[in-house]
C-alpha positions as CSV (number, residue, x, y, z in Angstrom):
1,M,17.9,-12.6,-10.5
2,R,14.2,-11.8,-10.8
3,K,13.0,-11.4,-14.7
4,R,12.2,-7.9,-15.5
5,I,8.6,-7.3,-16.1
6,E,8.9,-4.9,-19.4
7,Y,5.3,-3.2,-18.9
8,I,6.4,-2.1,-15.5
9,D,9.4,-0.8,-17.2
10,V,7.7,1.3,-19.5
11,V,5.4,2.7,-17.1
12,E,7.9,3.8,-14.8
13,T,9.9,5.5,-17.5
14,L,6.3,7.2,-19.1
15,A,6.0,8.7,-15.1
16,I,9.6,9.9,-15.0
17,F,8.9,11.9,-18.2
18,L,5.6,13.2,-17.0
19,V,7.4,14.3,-13.5
20,V,9.6,16.1,-15.8
21,C,7.0,17.7,-17.7
22,C,4.6,18.7,-15.2
23,H,7.4,20.9,-13.3
24,N,7.9,22.7,-16.3
25,T,5.5,25.3,-15.3
26,A,7.0,28.2,-18.0
27,L,4.3,27.0,-20.3
28,L,1.1,27.1,-18.2
29,G,-0.9,30.1,-19.4
30,Q,0.8,30.0,-22.9
31,S,-1.8,28.2,-24.8
32,V,-4.9,26.0,-24.2
33,L,-3.0,23.2,-25.3
34,A,0.2,23.6,-23.3
35,T,-2.0,24.1,-20.1
36,A,-4.4,20.7,-20.6
37,I,-1.2,19.1,-21.3
38,L,0.4,19.7,-18.1
39,Q,-2.5,19.5,-16.3
40,F,-2.9,16.0,-17.6
41,T,0.7,15.3,-16.2
42,T,0.0,16.3,-13.2
43,T,-2.9,14.3,-12.7
44,V,-1.0,11.0,-14.1
45,A,2.5,11.2,-13.4
46,V,2.6,10.2,-9.6
47,P,0.0,7.7,-9.5
48,L,2.2,5.4,-12.1
49,F,4.8,5.5,-9.9
50,F,2.7,4.4,-6.8
51,M,0.6,1.6,-9.4
52,A,4.3,0.2,-10.4
53,N,5.2,-0.1,-6.8
54,G,1.9,-1.8,-6.0
55,A,2.2,-4.1,-9.1
56,L,5.7,-5.4,-7.8
57,L,5.5,-5.3,-4.3
58,M,2.4,-6.8,-3.8
59,S,2.7,-9.6,-6.2
60,R,5.9,-11.2,-4.4
61,P,6.3,-12.7,-1.4
62,L,6.9,-10.8,1.6
63,D,10.4,-11.1,3.6
64,L,9.5,-9.2,6.6
65,K,13.1,-8.8,7.6
66,K,14.2,-7.7,4.0
67,H,11.4,-5.4,3.6
68,L,12.3,-3.7,6.8
69,K,15.5,-3.5,6.2
70,K,14.8,-1.7,2.6
71,T,12.4,0.7,4.3
72,G,14.9,1.8,6.7
73,M,17.7,2.6,4.3
74,L,14.7,4.7,2.6
75,V,14.1,6.5,5.9
76,L,18.1,7.0,6.5
77,A,18.3,8.2,2.8
78,V,15.9,10.9,3.0
79,F,16.8,12.2,6.4
80,L,20.5,12.5,5.2
81,W,19.3,14.2,2.1
82,R,17.3,16.7,3.9
83,L,19.9,17.5,6.4
84,L,22.4,17.9,3.4
85,I,19.7,20.5,2.3
86,W,19.3,22.2,5.9
87,L,23.3,22.5,6.0
88,L,23.3,24.2,2.6
89,V,20.4,26.6,2.6
90,M,20.8,27.8,6.3
91,P,24.7,29.7,6.0
92,F,22.8,32.0,3.1
93,D,19.9,33.4,5.8
94,V,21.4,34.4,9.0
95,K,17.9,34.9,10.7
96,T,17.0,31.7,9.7
97,Y,20.0,30.0,10.6
98,S,19.7,31.3,14.0
99,Q,16.5,29.4,14.4
100,I,17.9,26.1,14.2
101,G,17.1,23.9,17.3
102,V,16.4,20.1,18.0
103,V,12.8,20.2,18.0
104,N,13.0,22.4,14.6
105,L,15.6,20.2,13.3
106,V,13.3,16.5,14.1
107,N,10.2,18.2,13.0
108,Y,12.1,19.2,9.5
109,L,13.4,15.7,8.9
110,L,9.7,13.8,9.9
111,G,8.4,16.9,7.1
112,R,6.6,18.5,9.4
113,T,6.3,22.3,9.3
114,T,9.0,24.1,10.7
115,T,9.7,27.6,11.7
116,A,12.8,28.0,9.1
117,Y,11.4,27.6,5.4
118,I,13.6,25.2,3.4
119,P,12.9,24.6,-0.2
120,V,12.0,20.8,-0.1
121,E,8.6,20.6,-0.8
122,D,9.0,17.6,-3.4
123,Y,9.8,15.4,-0.5
124,W,6.1,14.7,0.2
125,F,6.1,12.2,-2.2
126,M,9.1,10.1,-0.5
127,Y,7.0,10.3,3.2
128,R,4.1,8.5,1.3
129,L,6.2,6.2,-0.1
130,I,7.6,5.6,3.4
131,A,4.2,5.3,4.6
132,I,2.8,3.0,2.1
133,Y,5.9,0.7,2.7
134,L,5.4,0.6,6.6
135,I,1.8,-0.6,5.7
136,L,2.5,-3.1,3.2
137,P,2.9,-5.9,5.6
138,V,-0.6,-5.1,6.6
139,F,-1.7,-4.9,3.0
140,K,0.1,-8.6,2.3
141,L,-1.7,-10.1,5.5
142,V,-5.3,-8.6,4.5
143,Y,-5.1,-10.0,0.7
144,D,-3.5,-13.4,1.9
145,H,-6.3,-14.0,4.6
146,D,-9.1,-12.8,2.5
147,Q,-9.2,-11.2,-1.4
148,K,-12.8,-9.7,-0.6
149,I,-11.6,-7.6,2.4
150,F,-8.9,-6.7,0.5
151,K,-11.4,-5.2,-2.5
152,Y,-13.0,-3.8,0.6
153,L,-10.0,-1.9,1.7
154,M,-9.4,-0.8,-2.1
155,L,-13.4,0.6,-2.1
156,I,-12.6,2.6,1.5
157,M,-9.0,4.1,0.3
158,F,-11.2,5.1,-2.7
159,I,-14.3,6.8,-0.7
160,S,-11.6,8.4,1.7
161,A,-9.3,9.9,-0.7
162,F,-11.9,11.1,-3.5
163,A,-15.4,10.7,-3.0
164,V,-15.7,12.5,0.4
165,S,-14.5,15.9,-1.1
166,E,-17.0,15.8,-3.4
167,I,-19.7,14.9,-1.1
168,D,-18.7,17.6,1.2
169,F,-19.1,19.8,-2.1
170,I,-22.6,18.9,-2.5
171,L,-23.5,19.5,1.0
172,K,-21.5,23.0,1.2
173,L,-24.0,23.8,-1.9
174,I,-26.8,22.7,-0.1
175,S,-26.1,24.3,2.9
176,K,-25.8,27.6,1.0
177,W,-29.3,27.1,-0.5
178,S,-30.6,26.2,1.8
179,G,-29.5,27.7,4.9
180,I,-29.0,24.9,7.2
181,G,-25.7,23.9,8.6
182,L,-24.4,20.6,7.4
183,V,-21.7,18.4,9.1
184,S,-18.3,17.9,6.9
185,V,-18.0,14.4,6.0
186,G,-14.3,15.0,5.8
187,S,-13.9,16.1,9.4
188,F,-15.7,12.7,10.2
189,R,-13.3,10.9,8.3
190,D,-10.4,12.8,9.3
191,K,-11.5,11.1,13.1
192,I,-12.2,7.7,12.1
193,F,-9.8,6.9,9.4
194,P,-6.0,7.3,10.5
195,I,-4.4,6.7,7.6
196,N,-6.6,9.1,5.4
197,L,-3.5,11.3,4.5
198,I,-1.8,8.4,2.3
199,A,-5.6,7.0,1.1
200,D,-4.9,8.3,-2.5
201,C,-1.4,7.0,-3.0
202,G,-2.7,3.8,-1.1
203,F,-5.4,3.2,-3.7
204,Y,-3.0,3.8,-6.4
205,F,-0.6,1.3,-4.9
206,L,-3.8,-1.3,-4.4
207,A,-5.1,-0.4,-7.9
208,G,-1.5,-1.5,-9.5
209,D,-1.7,-4.5,-7.6
210,F,-5.2,-5.3,-8.6
211,L,-4.8,-4.7,-12.6
212,H,-1.3,-6.6,-12.4
213,R,-3.1,-9.6,-11.1
214,S,-6.4,-9.2,-13.4
215,Y,-4.3,-8.8,-17.0
216,Y,-0.6,-9.4,-16.8
217,Q,-0.7,-12.3,-14.6
218,K,-3.8,-14.1,-15.8
219,R,-2.7,-13.5,-19.2
220,L,0.7,-15.4,-18.5
221,V,-1.2,-18.0,-16.7
222,K,-3.5,-18.4,-20.1
223,N,-0.4,-18.6,-22.5
224,L,1.5,-21.1,-19.9
225,E,-2.0,-23.4,-20.2
226,F,-1.7,-23.0,-24.3
227,I,1.6,-24.1,-24.4
């Protein structure tokens, strides 16, 4: 049995609390302070989950067979829960229920848009997590081969997720003031960077591992040397 890492337990507990807080939208607009707190929790809650996952999974040796089995069970669990929600919701709307078809059902299970609305918006997190788990062996391979390349991958993820939107905003302002049509960097990114949709979560995942190795593990090594 692996020894638990206390600070990660604290981070995950905090993340759970913040997720509950950020869904309490009834407080929005009630006061400046309440609105600011909700905006903060929305920004911080989910990234903490991905960072904790990155710190745990990237720091362990990868058992590919066990990892793929775990990922498969996660996919199955998500599919079964979404199917259960489909079966519970559909009978209350005859018109929507009549739209059930194989293609529609497959699209729904894969998290895509369907002609029948089902209230499962919060499942976006699970699909992002599954995508990260599927890419994890590549992350581990890159890190074990060359840590410098790993840092470049973090930088690419950061630019794709956060910097591009800011660059496009600046280009729009320049285009509006100058009257010159400028190419969207975001459109170019979408064509050359296939994992753009999970770039933000991927960055948090890798950042969690980077911080874990840089501070927690280094401190453990120093403590052992001192002993």
